[in-house]
C-alpha positions in Angstrom: 71.2 -1.7 -15.3 68.4 0.9 -16.0 67.1 1.1 -19.5 65.6 4.5 -20.6 62.3 4.2 -22.4 61.0 6.9 -24.7 58.0 7.3 -26.9 54.3 6.6 -26.1 54.2 3.1 -27.7 57.2 2.0 -25.9 55.9 3.3 -22.6 52.6 1.5 -23.1 54.3 -1.8 -23.9 56.7 -1.5 -21.0 53.8 -0.9 -18.5 51.8 -3.8 -20.0 54.8 -6.1 -19.6 55.5 -5.0 -16.1 52.0 -5.7 -14.8 51.7 -9.0 -16.7 54.8 -10.2 -15.0 53.7 -8.9 -11.7 50.3 -10.6 -11.5 51.1 -13.9 -13.4 53.3 -16.7 -12.3 54.5 -19.8 -14.0 53.1 -22.5 -11.7 53.6 -26.1 -12.7 51.8 -27.7 -9.8 48.0 -27.8 -9.7 46.0 -30.0 -7.2 44.1 -32.9 -8.8 40.9 -34.4 -7.5 40.9 -37.6 -9.5 41.6 -40.0 -6.6 39.9 -38.2 -3.7 36.8 -39.5 -2.0 34.0 -37.1 -1.1 30.8 -37.8 0.8 27.8 -38.1 -1.5 24.2 -37.2 -1.0 22.2 -40.5 -0.8 19.2 -41.2 -3.0 16.6 -40.6 -0.2 18.3 -37.2 0.7 18.4 -36.3 -3.0 14.7 -37.0 -3.4 13.9 -35.0 -0.3 15.8 -32.0 -1.7 14.0 -32.1 -5.0 10.5 -32.8 -3.6 7.7 -30.3 -3.1 7.4 -28.6 0.2 5.1 -30.5 2.5 2.1 -28.8 4.1 3.5 -29.5 7.5 6.7 -27.7 6.6 4.7 -24.7 5.3 2.6 -24.6 8.4 5.6 -24.8 10.6 7.2 -21.8 8.9 4.0 -19.9 9.1 3.5 -20.7 12.8 7.1 -19.4 13.5 6.4 -16.0 11.8 5.9 -12.9 13.9 2.2 -12.3 14.1 2.5 -8.5 13.6 4.4 -8.9 10.3 2.7 -8.8 6.9 3.8 -10.0 3.5 2.7 -6.8 1.8 0.4 -3.8 2.2 -2.8 -5.8 1.8 -4.0 -5.5 5.4 -3.4 -9.2 6.4 -0.8 -10.0 9.0 0.6 -13.4 10.0 -1.8 -13.8 12.9 -4.7 -14.0 10.5 -3.1 -16.8 8.5 -2.1 -18.6 11.6 -5.6 -18.5 12.9 -7.3 -19.6 9.7 -4.9 -22.2 8.5 -6.5 -24.9 10.6 -4.8 -28.1 9.4 -4.1 -27.6 5.7 -5.3 -26.0 2.5 -7.9 -28.8 2.0 -10.1 -26.9 4.4 -10.6 -24.4 1.5 -10.1 -21.3 3.6 -10.8 -18.4 1.1 -8.5 -16.1 3.1 -5.5 -18.4 2.7 -6.2 -19.0 -1.0 -6.7 -15.2 -1.6 -3.4 -14.4 0.1 -1.6 -17.1 -1.8 -2.9 -15.9 -5.2 -2.1 -12.3 -4.4 1.4 -13.3 -3.3 1.9 -15.1 -6.7 0.8 -12.0 -8.6 3.1 -9.8 -6.6 6.0 -12.1 -7.2 8.5 -10.2 -9.2 11.2 -12.9 -9.4 9.5 -15.0 -12.1 7.8 -14.1 -15.3 4.5 -12.2 -15.1 2.7 -14.8 -17.3 3.8 -17.7 -15.1 2.8 -15.8 -11.9 -0.6 -15.2 -13.5 -1.0 -18.8 -14.4 -0.1 -19.9 -10.9 -2.6 -17.4 -9.4 -5.4 -18.7 -11.7 -4.5 -22.3 -10.7 -4.8 -21.4 -7.0 -8.1 -19.6 -7.4 -9.4 -22.4 -9.7 -8.9 -24.8 -6.9 -10.9 -22.6 -4.5 -13.7 -21.9 -6.9 -14.2 -25.5 -8.1 -13.8 -27.0 -4.7 -11.1 -29.5 -5.8 -8.2 -30.4 -3.6 -5.3 -28.1 -3.9 -2.2 -29.5 -5.7 1.1 -27.9 -6.7 1.0 -26.0 -10.0 2.1 -28.0 -13.0 0.2 -26.5 -16.0 -2.6 -24.1 -16.8 -6.1 -25.2 -15.8 -8.2 -26.8 -18.6 -11.3 -25.1 -20.0 -13.5 -27.5 -18.0 -11.7 -26.7 -14.8 -12.1 -22.9 -15.4 -15.8 -23.4 -16.2 -16.3 -25.4 -12.9 -14.5 -22.6 -11.0 -16.7 -19.9 -12.5 -19.9 -21.8 -11.6 -18.5 -22.6 -8.1 -17.8 -19.0 -7.4 -21.2 -17.9 -8.6 -22.9 -20.3 -6.3 -20.8 -19.4 -3.3 -21.3 -15.7 -4.0 -25.1 -16.2 -3.9 -24.8 -17.8 -0.5 -22.5 -15.0 0.8 -24.9 -12.3 -0.4 -27.8 -14.1 1.3 -25.8 -14.2 4.5 -24.7 -10.6 4.3 -28.3 -9.4 3.8 -28.9 -10.8 7.4 -26.0 -8.8 8.7 -23.5 -11.7 9.1 -20.2 -10.5 7.6 -16.8 -12.1 8.3 -13.3 -12.1 7.0 -13.7 -15.4 5.2 -16.7 -14.3 3.1 -14.9 -11.0 2.2 -11.8 -13.0 1.1 -14.1 -15.2 -1.0 -15.6 -12.2 -2.8 -12.1 -10.8 -3.4 -10.9 -14.2 -4.7 -13.9 -14.4 -7.1 -13.3 -10.9 -8.4 -9.6 -11.6 -8.9 -10.4 -14.8 -10.7 -12.8 -13.0 -13.1 -10.3 -10.2 -13.7 -7.6 -12.8 -14.6 -9.7 -15.0 -16.8 -12.6 -12.9 -18.2 -11.5 -9.3 -17.9 -11.3 -6.2 -15.7 -15.0 -5.3 -16.1 -16.1 -8.7 -14.9 -13.9 -8.5 -11.8 -15.1 -5.0 -10.9 -18.7 -6.1 -11.4 -18.4 -8.9 -8.8 -17.3 -6.3 -6.2 -19.8 -3.7 -7.3 -22.8 -6.0 -7.2 -21.8 -7.5 -3.8 -21.4 -4.1 -2.2 -24.8 -3.0 -3.4 -26.4 -5.9 -1.5 -25.5 -4.2 1.8 -27.3 -1.1 3.0 -25.0 2.0 3.2 -25.6 2.4 7.0 -24.6 -1.2 7.6 -21.5 -0.8 5.4 -20.2 2.1 7.4 -20.1 -0.1 10.5 -18.1 -3.0 9.1 -14.3 -3.0 8.8 -14.6 -6.0 6.5 -16.7 -4.0 4.0 -14.2 -1.1 4.3 -11.5 -3.5 3.2 -13.7 -4.7 0.3 -14.2 -1.1 -0.8 -10.5 -0.4 -0.7 -9.9 -3.6 -2.8 -12.5 -2.4 -5.2 -10.7 1.0 -5.5 -7.4 -0.7 -6.2 -8.9 -2.7 -9.0 -10.7 0.3 -10.5 -7.4 2.3 -10.4 -5.5 -0.5 -12.1 -7.8 -0.1 -15.1 -8.7 3.6 -15.0 -7.6 3.9 -18.6 -10.5 1.7 -19.6 -13.0 2.5 -16.9 -12.5 6.2 -16.9 -11.2 8.6 -14.3 -14.7 9.9 -13.5 -15.6 6.4 -12.2 -12.6 6.4 -9.9 -13.4 9.9 -8.6 -17.0 9.0 -8.0 -16.1 5.8 -6.2 -13.7 7.7 -3.9 -16.3 10.4 -3.1 -19.0 7.8 -2.3 -16.5 5.8 -0.2 -15.5 8.9 1.9 -19.2 9.5 2.7 -19.3 6.0 4.4 -15.7 6.0 5.7 -14.7 9.6 6.4 -11.6 8.6 8.3 -10.2 6.1 5.8 -6.5 6.8 5.1 -6.6 4.6 2.0 -9.4 6.6 0.4 -7.7 10.0 1.2 -4.5 8.6 -0.2 -6.4 7.7 -3.4 -8.0 11.1 -3.5 -4.7 12.9 -3.4 -3.0 10.6 -5.9 -5.6 11.0 -8.6 -6.4 14.7 -7.9 -3.7 16.0 -10.3 -5.2 13.8 -13.1 -8.9 14.7 -12.6 -9.4 17.9 -10.8 -7.9 21.3 -9.9 -6.0 22.2 -6.7 -8.7 24.6 -5.6 -11.5 22.0 -5.9 -9.5 19.5 -3.8 -8.9 22.2 -1.2 -12.6 22.9 -1.1 -13.3 19.2 -0.6 -10.8 19.0 2.3 -12.4 22.1 3.9 -15.9 20.5 3.5 -14.7 17.2 5.0 -13.2 19.0 8.0 -16.2 21.1 8.6 -18.5 18.1 8.6 -16.2 15.6 10.5 -13.0 17.1 11.7 -10.2 14.6 12.1 -6.4 14.4 12.1 -6.4 12.3 9.0 -8.1 15.0 6.9 -5.6 17.6 7.9 -2.5 15.4 7.5 -3.6 14.6 3.9 -4.4 18.2 3.2 -1.0 19.2 4.4 0.8 16.4 2.5 -1.0 17.6 -0.7 0.1 21.1 -0.2 3.7 20.2 0.7 4.1 17.8 -2.2 2.9 20.3 -4.8 5.2 22.9 -3.3 2.6 25.3 -2.0 3.8 28.6 -0.3 4.9 28.6 3.3 2.1 31.0 4.1 -0.5 28.6 3.0 1.0 25.6 4.8 1.4 27.7 8.0 -2.3 28.6 7.7 -3.3 25.0 7.5 -1.3 24.1 10.6 -2.8 27.0 12.5 -6.3 26.3 11.4 -6.0 22.7 12.5 -4.5 23.6 15.9 -7.3 26.1 16.4 -9.8 23.2 16.4 -10.7 22.2 20.0 -10.4 18.5 19.1 -6.9 18.7 17.6 -5.3 21.4 19.8 -3.8 18.8 22.1 -2.7 16.4 19.3 0.9 15.5 19.9 1.2 14.2 16.3 0.0 17.5 14.8 2.4 19.5 16.9 5.3 17.2 16.0 4.4 17.4 12.3 4.4 21.2 12.6 7.9 21.2 14.2 9.3 18.8 11.7 8.0 20.9 8.9 9.8 24.0 10.2 13.0 22.1 10.7 13.2 19.9 7.6 11.3 21.8 4.9 11.0 25.4 5.9 14.5 25.3 7.5 13.5 27.7 10.2 14.9 26.5 13.6 13.8 29.6 15.3 10.1 29.1 14.3 10.4 25.4 15.3 11.6 26.4 18.8 8.6 28.7 19.2 6.2 26.0 18.1 7.9 23.6 20.5 7.1 25.8 23.5 3.6 26.3 22.3 3.2 22.5 22.1 4.5 22.1 25.7 1.9 24.6 26.8 -0.9 22.9 24.9 0.1 19.3 25.8 1.5 19.6 29.4 1.0 15.9 30.0 
């Protein structure tokens, strides 16, 4: 028998009753686990699950990592850590401690304060020379004082070694660790001062020939940019300009230049700077960042075409496959001109027959 339902309230109630009866059942049987026996984790296994990771386990995982992979954009891949691990962290490898502290600071899963405390603990172990132990609490004032003094003594030794032209990855990692420790415990100015004073101990001509010092300069730039509100944008700009004089092909410095240009200078001044760099030392890197700057700010197609053509007119870059491919990609994806892309493709084949 079909019952006719009328009225909004009655319809709502009927629909509710229908779906309640559809998706619920009166089930009187439910399984019970009272008298069943399950395998239990024994006391030794439980302790093993709750124990700290052993150094051997960490090294085993590190050794199995792909050497070309990196934990972040900090310039260090797994091969470096595999090479400098030696036996354990008691060897006080600054490179390993620096990486570990940076990893803690970049850890977004926990609280920022706890990550900072862990990083300070790691760096405190390195600076004071005490045996590394898992983090339990913040270092005491005495431990921090010993770490400050330890870093100062080791920095003096590093600067003396650098003055004789002996620069390696471990010493650069030590300077970065000391700077990071000062930034975390004393303040940004103290951290920047460690890097600034160390860089000044090396002659500019010697700095330009060392990839380790280029990394140190890039690290210095990152720290200055983190605190540009306090240090001032003029300091950032001056540091980038000086850095490009020593490392005119540094992608990191050109990236910094483009990023802060809209905060500190005009578009025309930055274009003039790119023209000046290309006139002095033409390179693919200069043109790619000049092009990216114009494309990001939405410059006219005429200006961007002019940049591509000027770059390709250079004898050094005329046979650059990367430049031709960038030109073709621009016409297809941004200018949306397949006909122009086709013409450029045939020009590229003629310029790069191999």
